[in-house]
C-alpha positions as CSV (number, residue, x, y, z in Angstrom):
1,M,23.4,-1.6,-29.4
2,S,22.9,-2.4,-25.4
3,G,20.6,-0.6,-23.3
4,A,21.5,1.4,-20.0
5,G,24.2,-0.4,-17.8
6,L,23.1,-1.8,-14.2
7,E,23.8,1.4,-12.5
8,Q,22.2,4.1,-14.7
9,A,19.0,2.0,-15.5
10,R,16.0,2.8,-13.8
11,G,14.3,-0.7,-14.5
12,V,15.2,-4.2,-16.4
13,F,13.5,-2.8,-19.5
14,E,16.1,-0.2,-19.4
15,M,19.0,-2.6,-19.5
16,L,17.6,-4.3,-22.9
17,P,19.3,-4.2,-26.1
18,D,17.9,-1.4,-28.5
19,G,14.5,-2.7,-30.1
20,M,13.6,-5.1,-27.2
21,N,12.5,-2.0,-24.6
22,P,8.8,-1.9,-24.9
23,N,8.7,1.6,-23.8
24,G,11.5,2.7,-26.7
25,A,9.0,1.3,-29.2
26,D,7.6,4.6,-31.3
27,W,4.2,3.1,-31.3
28,M,4.4,3.6,-27.5
29,Q,5.9,6.7,-27.6
30,S,3.3,8.4,-29.8
31,L,0.4,7.3,-27.3
32,R,2.5,8.4,-24.3
33,L,2.1,5.1,-23.1
34,T,4.6,3.3,-20.2
35,L,4.6,0.0,-19.5
36,G,6.2,-0.7,-16.0
37,G,6.2,-2.6,-12.7
38,W,8.0,-5.0,-10.4
39,I,8.4,-8.4,-8.8
40,D,8.1,-8.6,-5.5
41,A,9.4,-12.1,-3.2
42,G,10.1,-12.8,0.6
43,L,10.1,-15.1,3.2
44,T,9.2,-14.7,7.2
45,H,9.9,-17.2,9.9
46,N,8.0,-16.9,12.5
47,F,9.8,-17.6,16.0
48,D,6.4,-19.6,17.1
49,E,6.4,-22.2,14.7
50,P,3.1,-22.2,14.4
51,G,1.7,-25.8,12.8
52,S,-0.6,-23.8,10.4
53,G,2.1,-21.9,9.1
54,Y,0.4,-18.8,9.9
55,N,1.6,-15.3,10.9
56,G,-1.4,-15.3,13.2
57,P,-3.1,-11.7,11.9
58,V,-0.6,-10.4,10.0
59,T,-1.5,-10.2,6.2
60,F,0.9,-10.1,3.1
61,S,3.8,-11.2,4.5
62,D,1.7,-13.8,6.3
63,R,3.4,-17.4,5.9
64,S,5.9,-18.8,8.3
65,D,9.3,-20.3,7.1
66,E,7.6,-20.5,3.2
67,F,9.1,-18.3,0.0
68,Q,6.4,-16.1,-0.8
69,P,6.5,-14.5,-4.2
70,N,4.2,-11.4,-3.1
71,Q,4.0,-9.7,-6.4
72,V,4.7,-10.0,-10.2
73,Y,3.2,-5.9,-10.5
74,L,2.3,-4.7,-14.5
75,Y,1.2,-1.5,-15.2
76,L,0.1,0.3,-18.3
77,E,-0.6,3.9,-18.4
78,R,-0.8,6.9,-20.3
79,A,-0.5,9.4,-17.6
80,V,-2.4,12.9,-18.4
81,D,-0.3,16.1,-18.6
82,R,-1.2,17.8,-15.3
83,Q,1.0,21.0,-16.3
84,G,-1.4,21.4,-19.5
85,E,-3.6,24.0,-20.4
86,S,-5.9,22.2,-22.5
87,F,-7.8,18.8,-22.4
88,D,-6.1,15.4,-21.6
89,L,-7.3,12.0,-21.7
90,G,-4.8,9.1,-19.9
91,G,-5.7,5.8,-17.7
92,R,-3.9,3.5,-16.6
93,L,-4.6,-0.6,-16.2
94,D,-2.8,-3.0,-13.2
95,L,-2.5,-6.7,-12.8
96,L,-1.2,-8.4,-9.3
97,Y,-0.2,-12.0,-9.5
98,G,1.0,-13.6,-6.4
99,T,0.3,-14.1,-3.0
100,D,-0.5,-10.5,-2.1
101,A,-3.2,-10.8,-4.9
102,W,-5.9,-12.3,-2.5
103,F,-5.5,-9.0,-0.2
104,S,-5.9,-6.8,-3.0
105,Q,-9.0,-8.0,-4.8
106,A,-12.3,-6.4,-4.6
107,F,-13.8,-8.0,-1.8
108,G,-16.7,-5.3,-1.1
109,D,-19.6,-7.8,-2.5
110,P,-18.6,-11.4,-2.5
111,Q,-20.8,-11.7,-5.4
112,G,-19.0,-9.4,-7.7
113,S,-17.3,-10.8,-10.6
114,W,-14.8,-8.2,-11.3
115,D,-11.2,-10.0,-10.4
116,R,-12.6,-12.0,-6.9
117,Q,-14.2,-14.4,-8.8
118,I,-11.1,-15.4,-11.1
119,S,-9.9,-18.1,-8.9
120,D,-10.7,-19.7,-5.7
121,N,-7.4,-20.4,-4.9
122,N,-6.6,-18.3,-1.6
123,R,-3.1,-18.5,-1.9
124,Y,-2.4,-17.5,-5.1
125,S,-4.6,-15.1,-7.7
126,L,-4.7,-12.6,-9.5
127,A,-5.9,-8.8,-8.9
128,V,-6.8,-6.2,-10.9
129,P,-6.4,-3.2,-8.4
130,Q,-6.8,0.1,-10.9
131,A,-8.8,-0.1,-13.7
132,Y,-9.4,3.6,-14.7
133,L,-9.7,6.2,-17.4
134,E,-8.6,9.8,-16.4
135,A,-9.1,13.8,-17.8
136,L,-7.5,16.8,-16.6
137,V,-10.1,19.2,-17.9
138,P,-8.7,22.8,-18.0
139,V,-11.3,24.4,-15.4
140,G,-9.0,26.6,-13.3
141,R,-5.6,25.3,-12.6
142,G,-7.0,21.9,-14.0
143,L,-9.5,19.3,-13.0
144,A,-8.1,16.0,-12.9
145,V,-11.4,13.2,-13.2
146,K,-10.7,9.7,-12.8
147,L,-13.8,7.1,-13.7
148,G,-13.2,3.6,-12.7
149,H,-11.4,1.3,-10.5
150,F,-8.3,2.7,-8.5
151,Y,-6.5,3.1,-5.2
152,T,-8.2,4.6,-2.1
153,V,-6.3,8.2,-1.0
154,V,-6.7,6.9,2.8
155,G,-3.7,6.3,4.6
156,V,-0.3,6.0,4.5
157,E,0.9,2.4,3.4
158,S,0.2,0.8,-0.2
159,V,-0.4,-2.2,-1.8
160,M,2.4,-1.1,-4.3
161,A,5.3,-2.9,-2.8
162,P,7.8,-0.2,-3.9
163,E,5.3,2.3,-1.5
164,N,6.4,1.0,1.5
165,F,9.3,1.1,3.1
166,F,8.6,-2.4,5.2
167,Y,7.8,-5.4,3.7
168,S,5.4,-6.2,6.5
169,H,1.8,-3.9,6.9
170,S,0.2,-2.2,10.1
171,Y,-2.9,-3.2,11.5
172,A,-4.4,0.4,10.1
173,M,-3.6,-0.6,6.7
174,Q,-4.6,-4.3,6.7
175,Y,-8.3,-4.1,8.3
176,G,-8.7,-0.5,9.0
177,E,-8.6,1.0,5.6
178,P,-10.3,0.8,2.2
179,F,-7.7,-0.8,-0.3
180,T,-9.6,0.3,-3.6
181,H,-12.5,2.2,-4.7
182,T,-15.0,1.9,-7.8
183,G,-16.3,5.6,-9.0
184,I,-15.2,8.6,-10.0
185,R,-12.8,10.4,-7.9
186,F,-12.2,14.8,-8.8
187,S,-8.7,15.9,-7.7
188,Y,-8.1,19.8,-8.0
189,Q,-4.9,21.8,-6.5
190,P,-6.2,25.6,-6.0
191,T,-2.8,26.7,-4.7
192,D,0.5,25.0,-4.9
193,N,0.3,23.8,-1.1
194,L,-3.1,22.5,-1.2
195,L,-4.7,19.3,-2.9
196,L,-8.6,18.6,-2.7
197,D,-10.0,15.1,-3.1
198,A,-13.7,14.2,-3.7
199,A,-14.8,10.8,-4.9
200,A,-18.7,9.0,-5.2
201,V,-17.6,5.3,-5.1
202,T,-20.1,2.2,-5.2
203,G,-20.0,-1.7,-5.8
204,S,-19.1,-2.6,-2.0
205,Q,-21.8,-3.9,0.9
206,F,-19.1,-1.8,2.8
207,A,-19.9,1.8,2.6
208,G,-17.9,2.2,-0.8
209,W,-14.6,0.3,0.0
210,D,-13.2,-2.2,-2.2
211,G,-15.9,-1.9,-4.5
212,V,-16.9,-4.1,-8.2
213,F,-18.8,-3.0,-11.3
214,D,-21.4,-5.2,-11.3
215,H,-22.8,-5.9,-7.9
216,S,-24.3,-3.2,-5.1
217,L,-24.4,-0.3,-7.4
218,E,-27.3,1.3,-5.7
219,N,-25.1,1.8,-2.2
220,W,-23.3,5.1,-3.5
221,A,-20.8,6.4,-0.5
222,F,-18.4,9.6,-0.5
223,V,-14.5,9.1,0.0
224,G,-12.2,12.0,0.0
225,G,-10.7,15.1,1.3
226,G,-7.3,17.0,1.5
227,T,-3.4,17.5,1.8
228,W,-1.8,20.7,3.1
229,T,2.3,20.9,2.0
230,S,4.6,23.4,3.0
231,D,6.7,25.7,0.7
232,S,9.4,23.9,1.5
233,G,8.2,20.3,1.3
234,E,9.5,19.5,5.0
235,T,6.1,19.1,6.7
236,S,2.4,17.5,4.8
237,L,-1.0,16.8,6.5
238,S,-3.6,15.0,5.1
239,I,-7.4,14.4,6.1
240,N,-9.0,11.5,4.5
241,G,-12.6,10.2,5.3
242,S,-15.5,8.5,3.8
243,N,-19.2,7.9,4.7
244,G,-21.7,5.5,3.3
245,T,-24.2,2.9,4.3
246,V,-22.8,-0.6,5.3
247,T,-25.5,-3.1,4.2
248,T,-23.8,-6.4,5.9
249,V,-24.0,-7.4,9.3
250,P,-23.5,-5.1,11.4
251,R,-25.9,-2.9,9.4
252,G,-25.4,1.0,9.5
253,E,-23.9,4.1,8.7
254,L,-20.1,3.8,8.3
255,G,-17.7,6.6,9.1
256,F,-14.5,6.8,9.0
257,Y,-11.1,9.9,9.0
258,S,-7.6,9.2,8.7
259,L,-4.8,11.7,9.7
260,V,-1.9,11.6,8.3
261,A,1.5,14.3,9.3
262,Q,4.6,14.2,7.8
263,H,7.5,15.9,8.6
264,D,11.4,15.9,7.6
265,L,13.1,16.0,11.4
266,T,16.4,17.3,9.4
267,L,17.6,16.2,6.0
268,R,18.0,12.5,7.1
269,L,15.4,11.9,9.8
270,H,11.9,12.0,8.9
271,A,8.8,11.1,11.2
272,I,5.0,10.6,9.8
273,L,2.0,9.8,12.1
274,Q,-1.1,8.5,11.4
275,H,-4.5,8.1,13.4
276,D,-7.7,6.2,12.2
277,H,-10.7,6.3,13.4
278,G,-13.8,4.3,11.9
279,W,-17.4,3.2,13.4
280,I,-20.5,1.7,12.1
281,S,-23.9,2.8,13.7
282,G,-27.1,1.3,13.4
283,D,-30.0,-0.6,15.8
284,G,-29.0,1.4,18.7
285,K,-24.8,0.3,18.6
286,T,-21.8,1.6,17.7
287,S,-18.8,-0.9,16.5
288,S,-15.2,1.3,16.4
289,W,-11.8,0.6,15.3
290,Y,-8.7,3.3,15.8
291,G,-5.1,3.5,16.5
292,L,-2.1,5.5,16.0
293,V,0.9,4.2,14.0
294,Q,3.8,6.0,14.3
295,Y,6.8,6.1,11.3
296,L,10.7,7.3,11.7
297,S,13.0,6.8,9.3
298,Y,16.8,8.0,9.2
299,D,19.1,8.2,5.7
300,L,22.4,6.6,6.4
301,A,23.3,7.0,3.0
302,D,21.4,7.7,-0.6
303,D,20.5,4.0,-1.1
304,L,20.4,3.1,2.2
305,S,18.0,3.8,5.5
306,L,17.0,2.3,8.7
307,G,13.4,2.3,9.3
308,L,11.2,1.8,13.0
309,R,7.3,1.6,13.0
310,G,5.6,1.1,16.3
311,E,1.5,1.2,16.0
312,W,-1.7,0.5,18.4
313,F,-4.6,-0.4,16.8
314,R,-7.8,-0.8,18.5
315,D,-10.8,-2.9,17.7
316,D,-13.5,-2.4,19.9
317,D,-15.9,-4.8,18.8
318,G,-14.4,-7.6,17.3
319,I,-15.3,-7.0,13.8
320,R,-12.4,-6.2,12.2
321,V,-8.9,-8.1,13.0
322,L,-9.1,-12.0,11.7
323,S,-6.7,-14.8,12.4
324,P,-5.5,-16.1,10.2
325,A,-6.6,-13.3,7.7
326,R,-6.3,-16.0,4.8
327,A,-8.3,-18.3,6.1
328,P,-9.7,-17.8,9.7
329,T,-10.4,-19.9,12.1
330,M,-11.0,-18.4,15.4
331,G,-13.2,-15.8,16.0
332,L,-11.2,-13.3,18.3
333,G,-13.7,-11.2,19.7
334,P,-12.3,-7.1,21.0
335,G,-9.0,-6.4,21.6
336,S,-6.2,-4.1,20.9
337,Y,-2.8,-5.0,19.1
338,Y,0.6,-3.9,19.3
339,A,3.4,-4.0,16.8
340,V,7.0,-2.7,16.6
341,T,8.8,-3.0,13.6
342,A,12.6,-2.3,12.9
343,G,13.7,-2.5,9.3
344,V,16.3,-1.4,7.0
345,K,15.3,-0.2,3.0
346,W,18.8,-0.6,1.0
347,S,19.0,0.0,-2.6
348,P,22.2,-1.0,-4.1
349,L,21.2,-0.5,-7.7
350,P,18.1,2.0,-8.7
351,W,16.1,-1.1,-9.8
352,L,17.0,-3.0,-6.7
353,T,15.6,-2.8,-3.3
354,A,16.0,-4.9,0.1
355,R,14.0,-4.4,3.1
356,P,15.1,-7.0,5.9
357,N,12.3,-6.9,9.0
358,L,12.6,-7.3,12.4
359,R,8.6,-7.0,14.0
360,Y,7.4,-7.8,17.6
361,D,3.2,-8.2,17.7
362,W,1.8,-8.4,21.1
363,S,-2.2,-8.1,21.6
364,D,-4.1,-7.5,24.8
365,G,-7.8,-9.3,25.4
366,T,-7.2,-11.8,22.8
367,R,-5.2,-14.5,21.5
368,P,-4.5,-14.4,17.9
369,F,-0.8,-16.0,17.4
370,D,0.4,-19.3,17.0
371,D,-2.7,-20.6,16.1
372,G,-4.6,-19.2,19.2
373,N,-2.0,-20.4,21.9
374,A,-0.3,-17.4,22.4
375,T,-0.3,-13.3,23.0
376,S,2.7,-12.1,21.1
377,Q,4.7,-13.6,18.2
378,I,8.2,-12.4,16.6
379,L,8.8,-12.2,13.0
380,L,12.1,-12.1,11.0
381,S,11.2,-11.1,7.1
382,A,13.1,-10.5,4.6
383,D,12.0,-9.4,0.6
384,V,13.3,-8.3,-2.3
385,I,11.9,-6.0,-5.1
386,V,12.8,-5.7,-9.0
387,S,11.6,-3.2,-10.7
388,F,10.9,-3.4,-14.3
């Protein structure tokens, strides 16, 4: 017998004939395992047509007029039963191959052998952004504990393509926040409205950001915060941050926080406001970065939405933003970076999503675009996500 139809299937696996869907195997179901993932690929045109082909400090969708197979993403997961009243054990392993992998590797310590050393190719590589065990401990309403390598709780945008409205990413996500951590994380929901997170993280020269398993293990740091959600689910406020020691230059103590407010203005109009602020203090000097990101989206239909993102990001001391990010050739120095992105998110089928974007970037104090010759750029891009 055949699998689900094009319009009913949530992913390609469900369209496979009976016996070929890995998630339908008896042993997978008995172990409560789920195999999932997606393919994300896109193309960007830079109207400056830079000779290097790089889109300045823009990451992930960083090449002009070059097809980018951004993500071939697979995960194997045994989700814990968060509604249960007894101990439960699970975990997850994520693998990412493609042009996004280089940005998503654990680069917190260059000597680490987790995934940064898999390949010296900075265009196509393999990343292992998550590999953890998770337990649900029957304490109170249930304490979730993760041990291993996992995504950060900070910010709005994610490495995982389906989690984002836009194809391109904000400066805050690219340069202001961690992507992953290595350590132990505790999550607890004391009420229906409040979720608390606390993690002890290590394996990084940069205060537990993007840590590995085999270096800088003596450098522990804190990451955590909380999220409040209204009874209606229409409003939420998240406050997360981190604190620890930076052992590279500039050496010092890192402090960071991220505030995210979300509100459904109407049934169709949704708004998100994010503020990040980070700093490193040491040797009598403080280096800072901070900014604001505003997201608006409007649902024209269940499968079609319009989106707008506006951002200001300040690199006070020129220690965060790189150009081009994949192969830096210039020191930018202090500067402010601005970007406005307009886009469409269209999902004509449950397993298929297209995201055309138009983006305008400009800077104040630096010339990071068109190979160091311009203070602004315009990018036209689009990608397609096929979910498994």
